PDB file with SEQRES, HELIX, SHEET and CRYST1 records, atoms N, CA, C and O in Angstrom:
SEQRES   1 A   77  MET ILE THR GLY SER LEU LYS TRP PHE ASN TYR ASP LYS          
SEQRES   2 A   77  GLY TYR GLY PHE ILE ALA PRO ASP ASP GLY SER VAL ASP          
SEQRES   3 A   77  ALA PHE VAL HIS ILE ARG GLU LEU GLU ARG SER GLY ILE          
SEQRES   4 A   77  GLY THR VAL ARG GLU GLY GLN ARG MET SER TYR ASP LEU          
SEQRES   5 A   77  VAL VAL ASP SER LYS THR GLY LYS SER LYS ALA GLY ASN          
SEQRES   6 A   77  LEU LYS ILE LEU PRO SER GLU GLY MET ALA GLY VAL              
HELIX    1 AA1 ILE A   31  ARG A   36  1                                   6    
HELIX    2 AA2 GLU A   72  MET A   74  5                                   3    
SHEET    1 AA1 6 ILE A   2  ASN A  10  0                                        
SHEET    2 AA1 6 TYR A  15  PRO A  20 -1                                        
SHEET    3 AA1 6 ALA A  27  HIS A  30 -1                                        
SHEET    4 AA1 6 SER A  61  ILE A  68  1                                        
SHEET    5 AA1 6 ARG A  47  VAL A  54 -1                                        
SHEET    6 AA1 6 ILE A   2  ASN A  10 -1                                        
CRYST1    1.000    1.000    1.000  90.00  90.00  90.00 P 1           1          
ATOM      1  N   MET A   1       0.837  -1.190   0.000  1.00  0.00           N  
ATOM      2  CA  MET A   1       0.000   0.000   0.000  1.00  0.00           C  
ATOM      3  C   MET A   1       0.879   1.249   0.000  1.00  0.00           C  
ATOM      4  O   MET A   1       2.010   1.246   0.486  1.00  0.00           O  
ATOM      5  N   ILE A   2       0.329   2.287  -0.548  1.00  0.00           N  
ATOM      6  CA  ILE A   2       0.995   3.586  -0.610  1.00  0.00           C  
ATOM      7  C   ILE A   2       0.495   4.412   0.569  1.00  0.00           C  
ATOM      8  O   ILE A   2      -0.669   4.298   0.952  1.00  0.00           O  
ATOM      9  N   THR A   3       1.351   5.234   1.144  1.00  0.00           N  
ATOM     10  CA  THR A   3       0.918   6.132   2.213  1.00  0.00           C  
ATOM     11  C   THR A   3       1.075   7.577   1.760  1.00  0.00           C  
ATOM     12  O   THR A   3       1.924   7.900   0.928  1.00  0.00           O  
ATOM     13  N   GLY A   4       0.239   8.434   2.327  1.00  0.00           N  
ATOM     14  CA  GLY A   4       0.294   9.847   1.985  1.00  0.00           C  
ATOM     15  C   GLY A   4      -0.638  10.655   2.864  1.00  0.00           C  
ATOM     16  O   GLY A   4      -1.210  10.142   3.826  1.00  0.00           O  
ATOM     17  N   SER A   5      -0.782  11.927   2.522  1.00  0.00           N  
ATOM     18  CA  SER A   5      -1.637  12.846   3.275  1.00  0.00           C  
ATOM     19  C   SER A   5      -2.682  13.439   2.342  1.00  0.00           C  
ATOM     20  O   SER A   5      -2.397  13.752   1.187  1.00  0.00           O  
ATOM     21  N   LEU A   6      -3.889  13.586   2.859  1.00  0.00           N  
ATOM     22  CA  LEU A   6      -4.953  14.178   2.061  1.00  0.00           C  
ATOM     23  C   LEU A   6      -4.618  15.633   1.783  1.00  0.00           C  
ATOM     24  O   LEU A   6      -4.494  16.437   2.707  1.00  0.00           O  
ATOM     25  N   LYS A   7      -4.473  15.964   0.523  1.00  0.00           N  
ATOM     26  CA  LYS A   7      -4.128  17.321   0.106  1.00  0.00           C  
ATOM     27  C   LYS A   7      -5.354  18.221   0.247  1.00  0.00           C  
ATOM     28  O   LYS A   7      -5.287  19.291   0.852  1.00  0.00           O  
ATOM     29  N   TRP A   8      -6.468  17.775  -0.319  1.00  0.00           N  
ATOM     30  CA  TRP A   8      -7.752  18.457  -0.167  1.00  0.00           C  
ATOM     31  C   TRP A   8      -8.863  17.527  -0.620  1.00  0.00           C  
ATOM     32  O   TRP A   8      -8.639  16.590  -1.386  1.00  0.00           O  
ATOM     33  N   PHE A   9     -10.082  17.806  -0.125  1.00  0.00           N  
ATOM     34  CA  PHE A   9     -11.262  17.058  -0.538  1.00  0.00           C  
ATOM     35  C   PHE A   9     -12.443  18.003  -0.510  1.00  0.00           C  
ATOM     36  O   PHE A   9     -12.671  18.687   0.488  1.00  0.00           O  
ATOM     37  N   ASN A  10     -13.209  18.048  -1.614  1.00  0.00           N  
ATOM     38  CA  ASN A  10     -14.377  18.910  -1.728  1.00  0.00           C  
ATOM     39  C   ASN A  10     -15.618  18.020  -1.740  1.00  0.00           C  
ATOM     40  O   ASN A  10     -15.867  17.308  -2.713  1.00  0.00           O  
ATOM     41  N   TYR A  11     -16.399  18.062  -0.651  1.00  0.00           N  
ATOM     42  CA  TYR A  11     -17.586  17.216  -0.558  1.00  0.00           C  
ATOM     43  C   TYR A  11     -18.645  17.610  -1.573  1.00  0.00           C  
ATOM     44  O   TYR A  11     -19.379  16.747  -2.054  1.00  0.00           O  
ATOM     45  N   ASP A  12     -18.747  18.895  -1.914  1.00  0.00           N  
ATOM     46  CA  ASP A  12     -19.734  19.332  -2.913  1.00  0.00           C  
ATOM     47  C   ASP A  12     -19.431  18.724  -4.281  1.00  0.00           C  
ATOM     48  O   ASP A  12     -20.344  18.320  -5.001  1.00  0.00           O  
ATOM     49  N   LYS A  13     -18.161  18.662  -4.633  1.00  0.00           N  
ATOM     50  CA  LYS A  13     -17.766  18.089  -5.924  1.00  0.00           C  
ATOM     51  C   LYS A  13     -17.596  16.571  -5.843  1.00  0.00           C  
ATOM     52  O   LYS A  13     -17.684  15.878  -6.856  1.00  0.00           O  
ATOM     53  N   GLY A  14     -17.353  16.057  -4.637  1.00  0.00           N  
ATOM     54  CA  GLY A  14     -17.245  14.611  -4.447  1.00  0.00           C  
ATOM     55  C   GLY A  14     -15.887  14.016  -4.749  1.00  0.00           C  
ATOM     56  O   GLY A  14     -15.779  12.818  -5.012  1.00  0.00           O  
ATOM     57  N   TYR A  15     -14.839  14.844  -4.715  1.00  0.00           N  
ATOM     58  CA  TYR A  15     -13.504  14.303  -4.969  1.00  0.00           C  
ATOM     59  C   TYR A  15     -12.423  15.175  -4.342  1.00  0.00           C  
ATOM     60  O   TYR A  15     -12.677  16.286  -3.878  1.00  0.00           O  
ATOM     61  N   GLY A  16     -11.204  14.629  -4.345  1.00  0.00           N  
ATOM     62  CA  GLY A  16     -10.042  15.345  -3.838  1.00  0.00           C  
ATOM     63  C   GLY A  16      -8.780  14.620  -4.271  1.00  0.00           C  
ATOM     64  O   GLY A  16      -8.807  13.784  -5.174  1.00  0.00           O  
ATOM     65  N   PHE A  17      -7.667  14.951  -3.613  1.00  0.00           N  
ATOM     66  CA  PHE A  17      -6.379  14.364  -3.979  1.00  0.00           C  
ATOM     67  C   PHE A  17      -5.564  14.036  -2.735  1.00  0.00           C  
ATOM     68  O   PHE A  17      -5.626  14.739  -1.727  1.00  0.00           O  
ATOM     69  N   ILE A  18      -4.800  12.951  -2.830  1.00  0.00           N  
ATOM     70  CA  ILE A  18      -3.876  12.529  -1.784  1.00  0.00           C  
ATOM     71  C   ILE A  18      -2.459  12.747  -2.306  1.00  0.00           C  
ATOM     72  O   ILE A  18      -2.134  12.333  -3.419  1.00  0.00           O  
ATOM     73  N   ALA A  19      -1.614  13.398  -1.501  1.00  0.00           N  
ATOM     74  CA  ALA A  19      -0.203  13.592  -1.847  1.00  0.00           C  
ATOM     75  C   ALA A  19       0.584  12.420  -1.266  1.00  0.00           C  
ATOM     76  O   ALA A  19       0.671  12.293  -0.045  1.00  0.00           O  
ATOM     77  N   PRO A  20       1.162  11.557  -2.110  1.00  0.00           N  
ATOM     78  CA  PRO A  20       1.909  10.410  -1.607  1.00  0.00           C  
ATOM     79  C   PRO A  20       3.223  10.823  -0.943  1.00  0.00           C  
ATOM     80  O   PRO A  20       3.848  11.812  -1.325  1.00  0.00           O  
ATOM     81  N   ASP A  21       3.619  10.048   0.052  1.00  0.00           N  
ATOM     82  CA  ASP A  21       4.853  10.341   0.789  1.00  0.00           C  
ATOM     83  C   ASP A  21       6.097  10.284  -0.091  1.00  0.00           C  
ATOM     84  O   ASP A  21       7.082  10.968   0.187  1.00  0.00           O  
ATOM     85  N   ASP A  22       6.063   9.477  -1.145  1.00  0.00           N  
ATOM     86  CA  ASP A  22       7.258   9.326  -1.984  1.00  0.00           C  
ATOM     87  C   ASP A  22       7.429  10.457  -2.998  1.00  0.00           C  
ATOM     88  O   ASP A  22       8.381  10.447  -3.779  1.00  0.00           O  
ATOM     89  N   GLY A  23       6.520  11.428  -2.993  1.00  0.00           N  
ATOM     90  CA  GLY A  23       6.643  12.579  -3.879  1.00  0.00           C  
ATOM     91  C   GLY A  23       6.168  12.342  -5.300  1.00  0.00           C  
ATOM     92  O   GLY A  23       6.313  13.215  -6.155  1.00  0.00           O  
ATOM     93  N   SER A  24       5.602  11.168  -5.563  1.00  0.00           N  
ATOM     94  CA  SER A  24       5.091  10.904  -6.911  1.00  0.00           C  
ATOM     95  C   SER A  24       3.795  11.688  -7.140  1.00  0.00           C  
ATOM     96  O   SER A  24       3.389  12.485  -6.295  1.00  0.00           O  
ATOM     97  N   VAL A  25       3.163  11.462  -8.264  1.00  0.00           N  
ATOM     98  CA  VAL A  25       1.970  12.212  -8.666  1.00  0.00           C  
ATOM     99  C   VAL A  25       0.836  12.026  -7.654  1.00  0.00           C  
ATOM    100  O   VAL A  25       0.608  10.923  -7.158  1.00  0.00           O  
ATOM    101  N   ASP A  26       0.128  13.127  -7.354  1.00  0.00           N  
ATOM    102  CA  ASP A  26      -1.016  13.070  -6.445  1.00  0.00           C  
ATOM    103  C   ASP A  26      -2.049  12.071  -6.958  1.00  0.00           C  
ATOM    104  O   ASP A  26      -2.240  11.920  -8.165  1.00  0.00           O  
ATOM    105  N   ALA A  27      -2.713  11.390  -6.021  1.00  0.00           N  
ATOM    106  CA  ALA A  27      -3.715  10.385  -6.373  1.00  0.00           C  
ATOM    107  C   ALA A  27      -5.115  10.971  -6.240  1.00  0.00           C  
ATOM    108  O   ALA A  27      -5.470  11.531  -5.203  1.00  0.00           O  
ATOM    109  N   PHE A  28      -5.903  10.837  -7.298  1.00  0.00           N  
ATOM    110  CA  PHE A  28      -7.305  11.241  -7.302  1.00  0.00           C  
ATOM    111  C   PHE A  28      -8.070  10.325  -6.359  1.00  0.00           C  
ATOM    112  O   PHE A  28      -7.849   9.114  -6.361  1.00  0.00           O  
ATOM    113  N   VAL A  29      -8.968  10.887  -5.551  1.00  0.00           N  
ATOM    114  CA  VAL A  29      -9.826  10.068  -4.690  1.00  0.00           C  
ATOM    115  C   VAL A  29     -11.263  10.558  -4.838  1.00  0.00           C  
ATOM    116  O   VAL A  29     -11.545  11.746  -4.684  1.00  0.00           O  
ATOM    117  N   HIS A  30     -12.169   9.625  -5.138  1.00  0.00           N  
ATOM    118  CA  HIS A  30     -13.585   9.936  -5.323  1.00  0.00           C  
ATOM    119  C   HIS A  30     -14.348   9.566  -4.058  1.00  0.00           C  
ATOM    120  O   HIS A  30     -13.956   8.657  -3.326  1.00  0.00           O  
ATOM    121  N   ILE A  31     -15.435  10.277  -3.812  1.00  0.00           N  
ATOM    122  CA  ILE A  31     -16.236  10.038  -2.611  1.00  0.00           C  
ATOM    123  C   ILE A  31     -16.730   8.593  -2.544  1.00  0.00           C  
ATOM    124  O   ILE A  31     -16.875   8.046  -1.451  1.00  0.00           O  
ATOM    125  N   ARG A  32     -16.991   7.969  -3.688  1.00  0.00           N  
ATOM    126  CA  ARG A  32     -17.435   6.563  -3.686  1.00  0.00           C  
ATOM    127  C   ARG A  32     -16.382   5.650  -3.070  1.00  0.00           C  
ATOM    128  O   ARG A  32     -16.719   4.678  -2.395  1.00  0.00           O  
ATOM    129  N   GLU A  33     -15.100   5.962  -3.302  1.00  0.00           N  
ATOM    130  CA  GLU A  33     -14.034   5.143  -2.717  1.00  0.00           C  
ATOM    131  C   GLU A  33     -13.976   5.311  -1.202  1.00  0.00           C  
ATOM    132  O   GLU A  33     -13.696   4.356  -0.478  1.00  0.00           O  
ATOM    133  N   LEU A  34     -14.242   6.531  -0.723  1.00  0.00           N  
ATOM    134  CA  LEU A  34     -14.315   6.732   0.727  1.00  0.00           C  
ATOM    135  C   LEU A  34     -15.442   5.886   1.300  1.00  0.00           C  
ATOM    136  O   LEU A  34     -15.262   5.194   2.302  1.00  0.00           O  
ATOM    137  N   GLU A  35     -16.615   5.945   0.654  1.00  0.00           N  
ATOM    138  CA  GLU A  35     -17.777   5.189   1.124  1.00  0.00           C  
ATOM    139  C   GLU A  35     -17.507   3.689   1.093  1.00  0.00           C  
ATOM    140  O   GLU A  35     -17.841   2.985   2.046  1.00  0.00           O  
ATOM    141  N   ARG A  36     -16.911   3.193   0.019  1.00  0.00           N  
ATOM    142  CA  ARG A  36     -16.583   1.758  -0.090  1.00  0.00           C  
ATOM    143  C   ARG A  36     -15.628   1.308   1.006  1.00  0.00           C  
ATOM    144  O   ARG A  36     -15.671   0.163   1.455  1.00  0.00           O  
ATOM    145  N   SER A  37     -14.772   2.223   1.427  1.00  0.00           N  
ATOM    146  CA  SER A  37     -13.785   1.910   2.464  1.00  0.00           C  
ATOM    147  C   SER A  37     -14.325   2.138   3.869  1.00  0.00           C  
ATOM    148  O   SER A  37     -13.610   1.930   4.848  1.00  0.00           O  
ATOM    149  N   GLY A  38     -15.589   2.566   3.978  1.00  0.00           N  
ATOM    150  CA  GLY A  38     -16.208   2.787   5.283  1.00  0.00           C  
ATOM    151  C   GLY A  38     -15.752   4.061   5.966  1.00  0.00           C  
ATOM    152  O   GLY A  38     -15.839   4.177   7.189  1.00  0.00           O  
ATOM    153  N   ILE A  39     -15.263   5.022   5.185  1.00  0.00           N  
ATOM    154  CA  ILE A  39     -14.780   6.289   5.739  1.00  0.00           C  
ATOM    155  C   ILE A  39     -15.860   7.340   5.556  1.00  0.00           C  
ATOM    156  O   ILE A  39     -16.301   7.598   4.436  1.00  0.00           O  
ATOM    157  N   GLY A  40     -16.291   7.950   6.667  1.00  0.00           N  
ATOM    158  CA  GLY A  40     -17.362   8.938   6.609  1.00  0.00           C  
ATOM    159  C   GLY A  40     -16.881  10.332   6.261  1.00  0.00           C  
ATOM    160  O   GLY A  40     -17.390  10.956   5.330  1.00  0.00           O  
ATOM    161  N   THR A  41     -15.912  10.815   6.997  1.00  0.00           N  
ATOM    162  CA  THR A  41     -15.402  12.167   6.759  1.00  0.00           C  
ATOM    163  C   THR A  41     -13.876  12.152   6.770  1.00  0.00           C  
ATOM    164  O   THR A  41     -13.243  11.311   7.409  1.00  0.00           O  
ATOM    165  N   VAL A  42     -13.316  13.101   6.049  1.00  0.00           N  
ATOM    166  CA  VAL A  42     -11.865  13.262   6.000  1.00  0.00           C  
ATOM    167  C   VAL A  42     -11.533  14.737   6.161  1.00  0.00           C  
ATOM    168  O   VAL A  42     -12.382  15.605   5.963  1.00  0.00           O  
ATOM    169  N   ARG A  43     -10.293  15.002   6.520  1.00  0.00           N  
ATOM    170  CA  ARG A  43      -9.856  16.395   6.670  1.00  0.00           C  
ATOM    171  C   ARG A  43      -8.484  16.567   6.015  1.00  0.00           C  
ATOM    172  O   ARG A  43      -7.704  15.621   5.907  1.00  0.00           O  
ATOM    173  N   GLU A  44      -8.221  17.767   5.594  1.00  0.00           N  
ATOM    174  CA  GLU A  44      -6.944  18.091   4.968  1.00  0.00           C  
ATOM    175  C   GLU A  44      -5.793  17.699   5.887  1.00  0.00           C  
ATOM    176  O   GLU A  44      -5.831  17.958   7.090  1.00  0.00           O  
ATOM    177  N   GLY A  45      -4.773  17.076   5.313  1.00  0.00           N  
ATOM    178  CA  GLY A  45      -3.601  16.666   6.081  1.00  0.00           C  
ATOM    179  C   GLY A  45      -3.723  15.298   6.725  1.00  0.00           C  
ATOM    180  O   GLY A  45      -2.745  14.787   7.271  1.00  0.00           O  
ATOM    181  N   GLN A  46      -4.905  14.693   6.673  1.00  0.00           N  
ATOM    182  CA  GLN A  46      -5.114  13.388   7.296  1.00  0.00           C  
ATOM    183  C   GLN A  46      -4.263  12.326   6.605  1.00  0.00           C  
ATOM    184  O   GLN A  46      -4.199  12.264   5.377  1.00  0.00           O  
ATOM    185  N   ARG A  47      -3.610  11.493   7.415  1.00  0.00           N  
ATOM    186  CA  ARG A  47      -2.745  10.430   6.896  1.00  0.00           C  
ATOM    187  C   ARG A  47      -3.597   9.256   6.427  1.00  0.00           C  
ATOM    188  O   ARG A  47      -4.535   8.841   7.107  1.00  0.00           O  
ATOM    189  N   MET A  48      -3.251   8.725   5.244  1.00  0.00           N  
ATOM    190  CA  MET A  48      -4.012   7.629   4.670  1.00  0.00           C  
ATOM    191  C   MET A  48      -3.078   6.633   3.999  1.00  0.00           C  
ATOM    192  O   MET A  48      -1.964   6.974   3.600  1.00  0.00           O  
ATOM    193  N   SER A  49      -3.548   5.406   3.883  1.00  0.00           N  
ATOM    194  CA  SER A  49      -2.881   4.430   3.022  1.00  0.00           C  
ATOM    195  C   SER A  49      -3.895   4.034   1.957  1.00  0.00           C  
ATOM    196  O   SER A  49      -5.104   4.089   2.180  1.00  0.00           O  
ATOM    197  N   TYR A  50      -3.381   3.636   0.794  1.00  0.00           N  
ATOM    198  CA  TYR A  50      -4.269   3.325  -0.324  1.00  0.00           C  
ATOM    199  C   TYR A  50      -3.524   2.524  -1.378  1.00  0.00           C  
ATOM    200  O   TYR A  50      -2.295   2.441  -1.376  1.00  0.00           O  
ATOM    201  N   ASP A  51      -4.297   1.943  -2.271  1.00  0.00           N  
ATOM    202  CA  ASP A  51      -3.761   1.287  -3.457  1.00  0.00           C  
ATOM    203  C   ASP A  51      -4.148   2.132  -4.657  1.00  0.00           C  
ATOM    204  O   ASP A  51      -5.182   2.799  -4.636  1.00  0.00           O  
ATOM    205  N   LEU A  52      -3.337   2.114  -5.698  1.00  0.00           N  
ATOM    206  CA  LEU A  52      -3.735   2.735  -6.960  1.00  0.00           C  
ATOM    207  C   LEU A  52      -4.507   1.688  -7.750  1.00  0.00           C  
ATOM    208  O   LEU A  52      -4.007   0.591  -8.002  1.00  0.00           O  
ATOM    209  N   VAL A  53      -5.728   2.037  -8.139  1.00  0.00           N  
ATOM    210  CA  VAL A  53      -6.579   1.149  -8.922  1.00  0.00           C  
ATOM    211  C   VAL A  53      -6.983   1.870 -10.201  1.00  0.00           C  
ATOM    212  O   VAL A  53      -6.946   3.099 -10.264  1.00  0.00           O  
ATOM    213  N   VAL A  54      -7.365   1.115 -11.209  1.00  0.00           N  
ATOM    214  CA  VAL A  54      -7.781   1.709 -12.480  1.00  0.00           C  
ATOM    215  C   VAL A  54      -9.295   1.860 -12.483  1.00  0.00           C  
ATOM    216  O   VAL A  54     -10.025   0.902 -12.225  1.00  0.00           O  
ATOM    217  N   ASP A  55      -9.761   3.073 -12.778  1.00  0.00           N  
ATOM    218  CA  ASP A  55     -11.192   3.340 -12.895  1.00  0.00           C  
ATOM    219  C   ASP A  55     -11.698   2.672 -14.169  1.00  0.00           C  
ATOM    220  O   ASP A  55     -11.189   2.945 -15.256  1.00  0.00           O  
ATOM    221  N   SER A  56     -12.691   1.803 -14.042  1.00  0.00           N  
ATOM    222  CA  SER A  56     -13.185   1.056 -15.202  1.00  0.00           C  
ATOM    223  C   SER A  56     -13.868   1.946 -16.237  1.00  0.00           C  
ATOM    224  O   SER A  56     -13.939   1.585 -17.412  1.00  0.00           O  
ATOM    225  N   LYS A  57     -14.366   3.100 -15.815  1.00  0.00           N  
ATOM    226  CA  LYS A  57     -15.040   4.009 -16.752  1.00  0.00           C  
ATOM    227  C   LYS A  57     -14.051   4.890 -17.508  1.00  0.00           C  
ATOM    228  O   LYS A  57     -14.199   5.104 -18.711  1.00  0.00           O  
ATOM    229  N   THR A  58     -13.047   5.398 -16.807  1.00  0.00           N  
ATOM    230  CA  THR A  58     -12.127   6.368 -17.422  1.00  0.00           C  
ATOM    231  C   THR A  58     -10.800   5.759 -17.853  1.00  0.00           C  
ATOM    232  O   THR A  58     -10.111   6.309 -18.712  1.00  0.00           O  
ATOM    233  N   GLY A  59     -10.438   4.621 -17.257  1.00  0.00           N  
ATOM    234  CA  GLY A  59      -9.145   4.018 -17.545  1.00  0.00           C  
ATOM    235  C   GLY A  59      -7.991   4.703 -16.822  1.00  0.00           C  
ATOM    236  O   GLY A  59      -6.830   4.345 -17.022  1.00  0.00           O  
ATOM    237  N   LYS A  60      -8.306   5.686 -15.982  1.00  0.00           N  
ATOM    238  CA  LYS A  60      -7.277   6.424 -15.238  1.00  0.00           C  
ATOM    239  C   LYS A  60      -7.106   5.818 -13.850  1.00  0.00           C  
ATOM    240  O   LYS A  60      -8.012   5.168 -13.328  1.00  0.00           O  
ATOM    241  N   SER A  61      -5.931   6.041 -13.259  1.00  0.00           N  
ATOM    242  CA  SER A  61      -5.691   5.521 -11.917  1.00  0.00           C  
ATOM    243  C   SER A  61      -6.307   6.445 -10.872  1.00  0.00           C  
ATOM    244  O   SER A  61      -6.429   7.654 -11.068  1.00  0.00           O  
ATOM    245  N   LYS A  62      -6.690   5.828  -9.752  1.00  0.00           N  
ATOM    246  CA  LYS A  62      -7.267   6.563  -8.631  1.00  0.00           C  
ATOM    247  C   LYS A  62      -6.941   5.806  -7.352  1.00  0.00           C  
ATOM    248  O   LYS A  62      -6.505   4.655  -7.394  1.00  0.00           O  
ATOM    249  N   ALA A  63      -7.154   6.457  -6.223  1.00  0.00           N  
ATOM    250  CA  ALA A  63      -6.923   5.817  -4.928  1.00  0.00           C  
ATOM    251  C   ALA A  63      -8.102   4.909  -4.594  1.00  0.00           C  
ATOM    252  O   ALA A  63      -9.260   5.290  -4.764  1.00  0.00           O  
ATOM    253  N   GLY A  64      -7.796   3.712  -4.120  1.00  0.00           N  
ATOM    254  CA  GLY A  64      -8.811   2.763  -3.680  1.00  0.00           C  
ATOM    255  C   GLY A  64      -8.313   2.025  -2.455  1.00  0.00           C  
ATOM    256  O   GLY A  64      -7.152   2.163  -2.071  1.00  0.00           O  
ATOM    257  N   ASN A  65      -9.186   1.240  -1.838  1.00  0.00           N  
ATOM    258  CA  ASN A  65      -8.826   0.477  -0.631  1.00  0.00           C  
ATOM    259  C   ASN A  65      -8.215   1.397   0.422  1.00  0.00           C  
ATOM    260  O   ASN A  65      -7.161   1.106   0.987  1.00  0.00           O  
ATOM    261  N   LEU A  66      -8.888   2.494   0.669  1.00  0.00           N  
ATOM    262  CA  LEU A  66      -8.381   3.530   1.577  1.00  0.00           C  
ATOM    263  C   LEU A  66      -8.455   3.114   3.037  1.00  0.00           C  
ATOM    264  O   LEU A  66      -9.383   2.422   3.456  1.00  0.00           O  
ATOM    265  N   LYS A  67      -7.472   3.545   3.797  1.00  0.00           N  
ATOM    266  CA  LYS A  67      -7.459   3.353   5.250  1.00  0.00           C  
ATOM    267  C   LYS A  67      -6.922   4.622   5.886  1.00  0.00           C  
ATOM    268  O   LYS A  67      -5.949   5.204   5.406  1.00  0.00           O  
ATOM    269  N   ILE A  68      -7.557   5.048   6.964  1.00  0.00           N  
ATOM    270  CA  ILE A  68      -7.068   6.192   7.734  1.00  0.00           C  
ATOM    271  C   ILE A  68      -5.950   5.689   8.640  1.00  0.00           C  
ATOM    272  O   ILE A  68      -6.108   4.680   9.327  1.00  0.00           O  
ATOM    273  N   LEU A  69      -4.839   6.384   8.639  1.00  0.00           N  
ATOM    274  CA  LEU A  69      -3.712   6.033   9.507  1.00  0.00           C  
ATOM    275  C   LEU A  69      -3.750   6.891  10.761  1.00  0.00           C  
ATOM    276  O   LEU A  69      -4.231   8.023  10.717  1.00  0.00           O  
ATOM    277  N   PRO A  70      -3.249   6.373  11.880  1.00  0.00           N  
ATOM    278  CA  PRO A  70      -3.205   7.189  13.097  1.00  0.00           C  
ATOM    279  C   PRO A  70      -2.310   8.406  12.892  1.00  0.00           C  
ATOM    280  O   PRO A  70      -1.309   8.345  12.178  1.00  0.00           O  
ATOM    281  N   SER A  71      -2.681   9.497  13.521  1.00  0.00           N  
ATOM    282  CA  SER A  71      -1.838  10.697  13.480  1.00  0.00           C  
ATOM    283  C   SER A  71      -0.527  10.377  14.159  1.00  0.00           C  
ATOM    284  O   SER A  71      -0.475   9.546  15.066  1.00  0.00           O  
ATOM    285  N   GLU A  72       0.540  11.038  13.720  1.00  0.00           N  
ATOM    286  CA  GLU A  72       1.863  10.766  14.297  1.00  0.00           C  
ATOM    287  C   GLU A  72       1.871  10.978  15.801  1.00  0.00           C  
ATOM    288  O   GLU A  72       2.551  10.250  16.524  1.00  0.00           O  
ATOM    289  N   GLY A  73       1.131  11.958  16.280  1.00  0.00           N  
ATOM    290  CA  GLY A  73       1.064  12.231  17.711  1.00  0.00           C  
ATOM    291  C   GLY A  73       0.256  11.204  18.476  1.00  0.00           C  
ATOM    292  O   GLY A  73       0.286  11.182  19.706  1.00  0.00           O  
ATOM    293  N   MET A  74      -0.480  10.338  17.752  1.00  0.00           N  
ATOM    294  CA  MET A  74      -1.343   9.349  18.388  1.00  0.00           C  
ATOM    295  C   MET A  74      -0.724   7.956  18.394  1.00  0.00           C  
ATOM    296  O   MET A  74      -1.351   7.017  18.884  1.00  0.00           O  
ATOM    297  N   ALA A  75       0.468   7.796  17.871  1.00  0.00           N  
ATOM    298  CA  ALA A  75       1.098   6.475  17.802  1.00  0.00           C  
ATOM    299  C   ALA A  75       1.216   5.873  19.193  1.00  0.00           C  
ATOM    300  O   ALA A  75       1.682   6.521  20.130  1.00  0.00           O  
ATOM    301  N   GLY A  76       0.785   4.618  19.310  1.00  0.00           N  
ATOM    302  CA  GLY A  76       0.885   3.905  20.571  1.00  0.00           C  
ATOM    303  C   GLY A  76      -0.208   4.228  21.564  1.00  0.00           C  
ATOM    304  O   GLY A  76      -0.177   3.736  22.692  1.00  0.00           O  
ATOM    305  N   VAL A  77      -1.181   5.049  21.174  1.00  0.00           N  
ATOM    306  CA  VAL A  77      -2.280   5.397  22.091  1.00  0.00           C  
ATOM    307  C   VAL A  77      -3.376   4.396  21.940  1.00  0.00           C  
ATOM    308  O   VAL A  77      -4.399   4.495  22.617  1.00  0.00           O  
TER     309      VAL A  77                                                      
END                                                                             
């Protein structure tokens, strides 16, 4: 899995982007992927892990299999 931080997410538009830790291209994330992963709300800067998956409609890569990671200050709590 890839790890990164949520760059931004617009609930009105239903999408946002995750900035990967390795500095590669930002990953598109759609609200449906959040819902599929059981994630209700997200905030800018939130740490996440994800896989890059291919969107069957567009053929473009996007973030899937999302998981919220504990904040660095919360490790071991």
